[in-house]
Structure formats: C-alpha cells, structure tokens
N, C-alpha and C positions, 0 to 999 in steps of 0.2 A: 504494500500500500504506500502510495507516495506521501501521504500526510504523516504516516509513521516514520518514513525515512527522513522527512523534513524535520520532525521533532527530534529524531536521533542526532541529526546534523547540528541543530540548534543547541541541544543539550551538550554535545561534545564541544562545541565552540564556547559555550558558557563555562563548561568545566575547564577547558584549556585556559581561558582568561583568568578564572579563579586560581588555577594552579600557578599561572605566571605571576599574579599579584602576590600570592603566598610566598613564592620563591624570592620575589623582590623584597617583601617585608623581612624575610629571614636574612637576606643579604644585608639589608640596612641595619638590622639588629646586630648582626655579627660585626659590621663596620663600627657601630657605636660602641660595642663592648671592647673592640680592639683599641679604639681611641681612648676610652676610659682606662683600659689596662696600661697603655703607654703613659697616660697622665699620672696614674698611681705609681708606676715605676719611677718616674721623674721625682715625684714627691718623696718616695721612699729613699731614693739616692740622696736628695737634699737633706732629709732628716738624718740619714746615716753620716753625712759630712758634718752636720751640726753636732751630732753626738760625739763624733771624733774630736772636733774642735773643743767642745765643752769638757771632754775627758782630759784633753791635753791641758786646758786651762786649770782644771781642778788639780791635776798633778803638779802644775807650776805653783799654785797657791799653797797646796799641802807641803811642798818642798820649802817654800818661803816660811811658812808657819813653823815647820820643824827646825829650820835654821834659826828662827827668831826666839823660840821658846826658851832655850837654855840661856840666852842673853837678856831676857826680859826681866827688868827689875820689878815691874808691876806684878808679874806672876810669882816672883821669888819672895816678895814681902807679903805679910798678912794684909787682908783688906782693911781699909780705914773704917773707923766707927761711923755709924749712920749720921751722927751729928756733923761730922766733917763733910760727908758727902752732900748733905742737904743744907749746909749753912749758907750757901750763896743763893739759894732759891727763896724768893720772897713768899711763896705760898707755904713755906714751912716756918716762917717767922710768926711770933705771937702777934695777934691783932692789937693795935693801940687804939684805945677808945678816943674818938674825936669829941672835943668839948661841945660841938654842935648837937650831938645826939644824946648828951647827958641832960638829965632834968634836975 
C-alpha cells in the first residue's frame, strides 16, 4: 500500500532527524565536559603552584623563627606582670571623678 510506504518513509526521516539531533547534543555535551575538564586542570595546577609557594614560605619563616628563638630575650625572660603590660593603656586607669558630675 502506498500510504503505508509513505508513512514508513516519513517515520524513518523523522527518526533519522531525531537521531542526528541526539548525536549533536551528545557531541556538544562531550565538548562542554572537555572544556570544563581543561579548566579544572588549569585551576588544579595553579592551586598546586600556590601550595608549593606557601610551603616554601612556611619553611622560610619556620627557619627564621628557629634561628631567632635561642637569641630572643623576650622568650628567655619571664613575662612582665599585668600591671606593667597595661599601665600605658588609658582604659585600665582608674576613673577620676569630674567635679561637674558630683553633687
């Protein structure tokens, strides 16, 4: 029957177009994932470089501290009493009553 043949041809064409669109979407998704993967690889490499730099910095400061500690007079002497530490700060001074506020 020619109408059945026509429906088969239309169905095949519709199916072919749907499959083509599906393959295109799949390719686009793979391309997007590839770009995201490359971006994450770049970020990872940058973070690894930063970790390396910060680790080197920490080693440098740790070495400086180790060299300084044996020579440090502040660490060798006992801590000063609190009244010496706070003597220069006005918020630790006793309040002086102002004559204006006395009755």
